[in-house]
N, C-alpha and C positions, 0 to 999 in steps of 0.2 A: 407493390408495394415492395420498396426493399427491406432486405432482410436486416434486425439490427445486428450491429458491429458486437453489443455488447454484451446480445443473450450468448447462455453457457447453451452448446449445443449437446441433446441429449445422444446416447446409444444403448442398446440391447443386444445383450449376448448371451443368444441359449444354449445351454452346455448337457449333453447324457454323458452321465457316467456309468457304464458297462464294465462286466468282468466274472469270474469266479464268485459260489457264493462265499460269505465270508473274509472276501478280501477288504472289505473295509471301505466300500463304497456310501453308506448308510453313517460311516462313523464322519467320512472324512466331507459331504453334505454338512453335518451339523459343526461341523470346524468350519467349514468356510462361513456359513451361514452365521455362526454365533448363538444362535438358538437348539431346539433338537426340536429337529425339524420329524426326522426318521427315527424308530423305535432299532435298537444297539441292545444284541444279544449277542455270545459266543456260538450258540447254535445256527448250523446253516441254513439257507432259506426263509429267515426272518422278515425282508422284504418283500411282499406280493404283489404288488402293484405299483404304478411309477410316482414316487412322489415326489412334488415338487418345493424345491428351495428359493429363495430369495433372496439377495442382498444386493444394494446398492450403494456405491463409493460414489458420489458426486455424481456426477454427469452420467456415469456408468452403471448398468443396473445389469446383474449377471440371474441367468435365470439357470437353477441347477438342477438337473432329471436326474431323479436316482429311480435306478431300475432295479426290476428282480436279478438273482445272479443267473446267469449261465450255465444249464444244468442239463445233464439227460432226461426229459419229463417219465415221470409214473404215475400219471393221473393226467387228468381232463384240467384237473387245475394249472398243475404243475406248464403240460401244454402251452394256455395260457401266458404263465408267469413265463416263460421263455419267449414265446410271439410278442411279448409286450417292449422285454429287450433289446427285443430284433428290429421293431418298427421304430423305436424311439431314435434311432442314429441315422434316421429320414426325416426329422422334424426339427431339426438343430443344426447348431453355425459351426459346431467341431463337436465331438466326441472324442471324452475322455476314458483311457479302456486302463484300469487298475489290475496291477502284480503282483506277487506274492514277490521277496525279494530273490528267492530262488529255487531250485524244482521245475519238475517235466512240465509243461504245457499242456493240460486237460486238450480232451477232444473237440467242446462245446469252447472253449477259447482259441481251439485252431478256427473254427466254424466263424468264430466271431472275428476272428485278422482277417480272411479273407472275405467277407462282409463289410471291413473297413476298406480293405482295394480297392473294392466298387464303390463306395460312397466318397463321401465329403472329406474334410481335413480329421486329422485324429492326432491326439496326442497319447503318448504312453507315461503313467505317473505309475511307479513304484514305490509300493506302499511300506509300512511298520519296519525304518529302515530306523527305529529306535532300538527295533530287538536285534540291531545284528551286531555280531561278534566279528565274523569275518569279511572283512568289502572287497575284499577279491573277488567272494562272491558274488557280490553287489554289480563289481566292474565286470564282471563275467555276463551276468544278466542287461545289462546297459548295451553292450558291445551286440548279444542276441538280439534285443528289441531293434537296434538300430538295422542292422541286416535284414529285417524282414523287409525293408522298404516303404513300409506301412506306414508310420509316423513321423510327423515334420519333427518331433522334439521327444526326446525322454527325459522326466524329471522325477525326482527324487524327492519322498514325502513322509511325514508320520503323522497322522490324524489323528493318533495316542494325545503325540505333543502342539506341535503344529509345525516341525521344522519343515522348512518348503512351504510352506501353504501361501504366502507371497507371493512365491516366486512364480507359485502355479495360478495365480492371481492375474500378475501383471503382462503370462501370456498369454489367458486366455482374454483380455482387454484390448490384443492385436488383432480376434475375431468380432470385433462387437460391429455391429450394423449403426450407421445415423440410422434415430428416428424417436420415436418416443418411449419411455416408460411405461411398459404395459400392464404392472402392476406398482400400487402408492408407493412412494418408496420406504414407507416406515413398514409394509409386508415384509416377515420373513417365510408363506408361504399361503398356496391355494387352496387350502388343503381346509374343507367347512370344520367347524369346530369338533360337530357331531363323528366327525373322522376322527381328527388328532386325537380323542376320549376313545374310542373302539381300538386304536392304535396300542395305547397306551394300558388298555385293559389286556391287551393280546401280550404284549411284553410280557406284563407278569406272569403271565400264564408260562409265557418261555422259559422265564426265569426258574418259575418252583415247581413247574412240574417235571414229571419224570418224559424220558425219553419219547416213548411211543403216542402216549396221547397231543401234543403241542402243535404240532403240524395239523392235526386232524379237527383243528379247532379253527372258528371264527366269528369273531362278533360284531355287533350291530349294535347302534344305536338307538332305542325305540322312542325314546320321550327328553327334550331339552328343553328346560321350562325356567324363566328364570323368574324370581318374583318382585312383582314390581314392589312391594313396602322392604323391602332388602336384600343386602347385599347377598344374594344365595342364591342357585344355577340346584336344580331339581334334574336328576340326571338316570333313565333307567336305560339298563342293557341288557343285553342277552348275549351268552354263551351258547354256541351250538356245537355239539360233539359229534360224533359218528355213531356211538357204541353205550350201550346203557352202564357199563361198568365203568367207563371213561367218567361218565357225568358223577356216579360215586366219588371218583377218586376225585376230581374238581372238585364238589363239594366238600369233600371229606367226612371224617367223625366229628359230629357233631355242628359239622358247615364252617370248620376250622380252617382248613384249607382256600375256601372261597371269600372268607371273610377277613385272612392274611393279602390275597390277590385283589379282592376291592380294597382293603387299606392301604395298600402300597399304591395302586391306580390313583386313586382321591385325592394322593397328596402331592402327587407330581400333575395331577391334571389341574389342583388348586396353582400350584405353579407359576404353571403352564398360561391358565386364565386369566389368572387376578383378584377368584371370588370365591368366596367358600364355597364346596359344593355337598349335595345329600347324594347320593351315587346307593342307587340299588340294583347287583345282579343277578340276574336268575341265569338258568340254566338248562340248555333243552336239547333232546336228541333227535338228528339230523341224519338217517343212516345213507354211506354213503356219497353226500353231499358233495364230495371233490370229482367225482364222477358223472357228473348230472348237469349240466349244462345249463339248466333252468336255475336250481339249488343256486350255481357259481355263481347265475346274472343277478337272484336275489339278496343275496350276499352281499351286493355291491361290488361285486368282483368284472373292472369294466374290460368291452373286449378292443382290444388293440387295433 
C-alpha cells in the first residue's frame, strides 16, 4: 500500500542532559518542557534519578532525560547516581552537556567529556548567561569547549529566562529519528503521579531544612487513593531519615516543621495534578540507608 503523501511524518529525539551538580539541568528541563517535571533547589545533587521530560512540537517529540549531577561518590547512593548519568549517554540520540560560564572543569566533568569522546553526538550548552557581566569570559569558555573537539556545537542558554532555548530545540530537532511518538502528545513526563508527589515533598525538605539533613532523606508515597464521590485524592507519604535527631528536626517543635513541609508540598501537588489533596506525611528512621543496597532498592532508586 503506497504511503499517504498528505500524512505528516513524525519523529522523536531522545536527549540526555548531563553536567556537574547545580549547573541547571533540572531548570533547563522544566523550561524546555514548560512544566515542573524536575525539582529544583540551590543545593547540589537535588536530582537523584533519571527524570524524563517530554515536549511534543507538531511532528517532533523531544524526550529529555535529566540526570543526576556528575560528582565524586561519597556513598553507595552517590555511586548509583553517577552510574545513572554515565549510562544515560548510551541510550540517546544526542547528549547535551551543560557547563558553567566560567571556571575550571571538575575531575568528574573531565571524565564525562572523555566518555563523550567515545560515544555518540554531543552538544555543549553554557547555562546561566543571564548572570554574566563579563562576556569576554563567556567567549573564552566557548573557545575552550570548541577546542576539546568533542562537541558538534557550542550553544548558550539561560534556563532562568529562556534565552537561547528555542535555538537549542531547533538544534536538537536535527537529531530526531523518523518514527512514531513514544508518548502521548500531551504528556510532559513518564513519571507516575506517586513519584511526582514524592519528589515535591523532597523538594520542600531541601528548601526548608538545614544542610546536614536533606541529603540523608528519601520520600516514598505509601498510598494514593482517589475518592469516587468527590474531586479529592488521599495521599500518605513517608519521609525516611538516617538519624533519630534528624527525625526530631524534620518534625520540629509541636510538629511545625513537618506541617510547613507538607503544606507547601500539598499546594504544589494540587497545582500539578489539578485536584484537591489530603496529604498525610510521616517520618521514620532508616539508619545509614544510603550505604545499604537493599534499602536503596526498596526506596525506589533504580539501578542504571
